[in-house]
N, C-alpha and C positions, 0 to 999 in steps of 0.2 A: 163480570166477575171474574174467570176465570183469569185476568191479570190483576189483581189483588192477591188471588188467592196465590198467585205464582211469587211473587211479591212476599207474601209473606214465611212464605215455605224457605225459600230465598234468604229471606232474616232470622228466621230460625234457625237453621241450619250454620248459617253463619254464627249464628251467639251457642250454639251449644259446642261448633269448634271452635271455637275463646274460651269458649269454660273446658273445657277436656284437653285443649292443645294442653294450656300451662301444664296439667296433671300429669302427662307421658315427662315430659322436660323435667321438673322435679323428683318422680320415678328414678329419669336415666345419673337426674345431680349425687340423686341420696346415693344409689348405690356407687355409682364411683368414687361417693365419698367413704363409704362401705367398704371396698375392696384395699381406698385408700389406707384407710385406718388401721387396717391390716393390715396392712403393708410396713408398717409404722411398730404391729403392733410385735412381731416378729409371726406373721401368723398369714404369712403372705407376699406375693413380690412386690421391691417395691415400686409402685407409679412415679416414680421422677420427676422430673421440670412439670406434665401432666399434672399433677395431683400439687401442686400448689393452691391452684383455686379450689379446691375442695378444701385445703387448710384453712386458707383464708376465713371460707365458708363457715370452721372449727370453730373459728379464734377469734371472727368478727360478733361486734352485739349484737343482741334482738332485737325488733324483728327482722331485720335484713336477715341476721347469724346466728348465731345459737350455745353464741355467751351469752349468759347474764351478769350486767352490773347491776351495781346497786353505787346507794349514795358513799362506800366504804373502797369501792370499783368494784374488780372481779365477784362473783360468787361460787363457785364451783359445785355446794350440791345444788342449787337455784339452775342450773348451768346441766348436772348429770340431767336430770328428768327431762330438761326440752332436749336435746341432743338421743338421748334413750329414743322419745318420744319418735321425735323427729327420721332416724335410722326406720324403726321397727315400721312406720308409720306408710311414709313411701317408698322405703322397698324394702316391701314384705318378706321378700324368699331372702333379708338380714336372718331373721327369727326363723328359720325352718330349718331342720336334722341340723346338718354338722354346724349349719352356721348361727344356729344360735350359738355355738358352743365359742366362735368365735367372735362375736356380737358381745357377748360377757367379757371378752379378755378386753375388748378394747374400750369395754363401760368400766371397769376394773383399773384400764390403766390408763386411761384417758377423759373420762369424763367431768372429773371434777375438776380437771388440769386445761390451760393453753399449752395448744404444741411446739415446739421450737422452729423458726424456720427460717 
């Protein structure tokens, strides 16, 4: 019985690790995106070439990216909601204190448009 409980514990620990690890990675990606978008919005330092993956995420079609496309092409209003929700949920510090004003600037400037790359 002890061997079975050891395997169960290991399996549970592995499952928890697989579930939580991507969340931490997504948080880092979202906060990097927030910082890069702040930079191109004029309220932070430019991340330079390091921001290219984040900007690609901003422009990429859902579900992998944050840009919504329909049969007519890019849908700016739908993209705004997806992008704002992603940043607020996956990078919670983006909506705290002075960061909330920066988030609002980002969304006003780029929420409904694609970022030039």
